[in-house]
C-alpha positions in Angstrom: 153.1 92.0 75.1 152.7 92.2 78.9 151.6 95.8 78.6 149.0 94.8 76.0 147.6 92.1 78.4 147.4 94.6 81.3 145.6 97.1 79.1 143.2 94.4 77.9 142.4 93.2 81.4 141.9 96.8 82.5 139.5 97.4 79.6 137.5 94.3 80.6 137.3 95.5 84.2 136.1 99.0 83.0 133.4 97.5 80.7 132.1 95.2 83.5 132.0 98.0 86.0 130.1 100.2 83.5 127.6 97.5 82.8 127.2 96.7 86.5 126.6 100.4 87.2 124.1 100.7 84.4 122.3 97.5 85.6 122.1 98.9 89.1 120.7 102.2 87.9 118.1 100.4 85.7 117.0 98.4 88.7 116.8 101.4 91.0 114.8 103.3 88.4 112.1 100.6 88.6 110.9 101.9 92.0 111.6 104.9 94.1 110.1 103.4 97.2 112.1 103.7 100.5 114.4 100.7 101.0 112.9 100.4 104.5 109.5 99.8 103.1 107.7 96.8 101.6 109.0 94.9 98.6 107.2 92.8 96.1 106.0 89.6 97.9 106.0 91.1 101.4 102.9 90.9 103.6 101.6 94.3 104.4 100.5 95.0 108.0 96.9 96.2 108.6 96.2 99.7 109.9 93.4 101.6 111.6 93.0 105.1 110.2 90.3 107.8 110.3 88.6 108.7 107.0 86.9 111.9 105.9 83.5 110.3 106.7 84.5 110.1 110.4 84.8 106.3 110.4 87.9 104.2 111.2 89.0 102.0 108.4 91.3 98.9 108.3 91.9 96.3 105.7 90.2 93.7 107.9 86.9 95.6 107.5 86.8 94.3 103.9 86.1 90.6 104.6 85.0 89.9 101.0 87.8 91.8 99.3 90.3 89.9 97.1 92.8 92.6 97.5 93.3 96.3 97.7 94.5 99.3 95.6 96.3 101.4 98.3 97.0 104.9 97.0 99.0 107.5 99.0 97.7 110.8 97.8 97.2 114.4 99.0 95.1 117.5 98.4 97.8 120.0 97.4 99.9 118.0 95.0 99.2 118.7 91.3 100.2 115.2 90.4 97.6 113.8 92.8 95.0 116.2 91.4 95.8 115.1 87.9 95.1 111.5 88.9 92.0 112.2 90.9 89.4 111.1 88.3 91.5 108.1 87.4 91.6 107.0 91.0 87.8 107.3 91.2 87.6 105.3 88.0 89.8 102.5 89.4 87.5 102.3 92.4 84.4 102.2 90.2 85.9 99.5 88.0 87.3 97.2 90.6 85.3 97.6 93.8 82.6 95.0 92.7 85.4 92.7 91.6 87.0 92.7 95.0 89.7 95.4 94.7 88.6 98.6 96.4 90.7 101.8 96.4 91.9 102.9 99.8 93.4 106.4 99.6 95.7 107.6 102.4 97.0 111.1 102.9 100.5 110.8 104.5 101.5 114.5 104.7 102.1 116.6 107.8 99.5 119.3 107.8 101.8 121.6 109.8 104.0 121.6 106.6 101.1 121.6 104.2 98.0 123.2 105.7 96.1 122.3 102.6 96.4 118.6 103.6 94.7 119.0 107.0 91.9 116.6 107.9 89.4 119.4 107.6 90.6 120.3 104.1 90.5 116.6 103.2 86.8 116.5 104.1 86.1 119.5 102.0 87.9 118.1 99.0 86.4 114.7 99.3 82.9 116.2 99.4 83.5 118.7 96.7 85.1 116.2 94.3 82.7 113.4 95.0 85.2 110.8 96.2 83.7 107.4 95.9 86.5 105.7 97.9 87.6 106.2 101.6 90.1 108.9 102.1 92.2 108.3 105.2 94.7 110.4 107.1 98.0 108.9 108.3 98.1 111.3 111.3 101.2 109.7 113.0 102.9 109.3 109.6 103.6 105.6 110.4 101.7 103.8 107.7 103.4 105.4 104.7 106.8 104.7 106.2 106.0 101.0 106.6 104.9 100.9 103.0 108.0 102.9 101.8 105.9 105.4 99.9 108.0 108.5 98.9 105.7 110.3 96.5 102.1 111.2 96.0 100.5 109.5 94.3 102.3 106.2 95.1 100.3 103.0 94.6 100.6 99.5 96.3 98.4 96.7 94.9 97.8 94.1 97.5 96.4 90.6 97.0 94.8 88.6 99.8 96.5 85.2 100.2 96.2 82.8 103.1 94.9 85.6 105.4 97.7 88.0 104.5 97.8 91.0 102.2 100.7 90.4 99.8 102.3 93.3 97.9 102.0 92.5 94.1 102.7 95.9 92.5 104.4 99.2 93.6 104.6 102.4 91.6 102.6 104.7 89.4 99.0 104.5 88.2 99.9 104.7 84.5 102.5 106.2 82.2 101.1 109.7 81.6 100.1 111.9 84.5 99.6 114.9 82.2 96.9 113.4 79.9 94.7 110.5 80.6 93.7 110.2 77.0 97.4 109.7 76.0 98.0 106.8 78.4 99.7 103.9 76.7 100.1 101.6 79.7 97.8 101.4 82.7 100.1 99.8 85.3 97.6 99.5 88.1 94.6 98.4 86.0 96.7 95.8 84.2 98.1 94.5 87.5 94.7 94.1 89.1 93.3 92.4 85.9 96.1 89.9 85.9 95.5 89.1 89.6 91.8 88.6 88.9 92.7 86.3 86.1 94.9 84.2 88.4 98.0 85.3 86.7 101.3 86.8 87.9 101.7 90.5 87.6 103.9 91.1 84.6 105.2 94.6 85.5 105.6 94.6 89.3 107.5 97.9 89.7 107.4 101.3 88.1 108.7 104.7 89.2 106.1 106.8 91.1 106.0 110.3 89.7 104.7 113.0 92.1 105.3 115.3 95.1 107.6 114.2 97.8 105.9 113.2 101.1 106.7 115.5 104.0 
């Protein structure tokens, strides 16, 4: 009888451990941001970064904005390239509604020469970027945000003079084919914020190239 009780208790411990492990894994799968970066509800610091048009941009420049779609992206990454038109569409769709796209290249051009400022200017002109394309020369901004992939998106909402993180993750659920997208994570998040609602899906896993 005593042996049976011990076995039963052991079985319960094992089951609880497995469920806990699965739960932790499920949570960790929601976002692959760096743990040192921003979490949902944090206030994002402003920055001053140079864009391909030669101007210096900061969030404070956008006095009438209601928030921002901050996208960490690059020239060389095929995932970023696959999302290029969709990023332009997001800017077209939400700029007038108060949520402009701010694109930031976080990569070190010594590692990826294709991501140099000069190459950024060439690509922005050739591809007709309608949003500012900034370079994180000191690689400080992406670390503060906790971005690990390109593209990696942070939707910010202006609230009481601060820029609050409301969404972190991917643009949508299908990088390969925009026509096959079933869930538009960023678009849905911004629409919910514009409607005065809480973002339903706050975290998703960014799929892309590792930032270096």
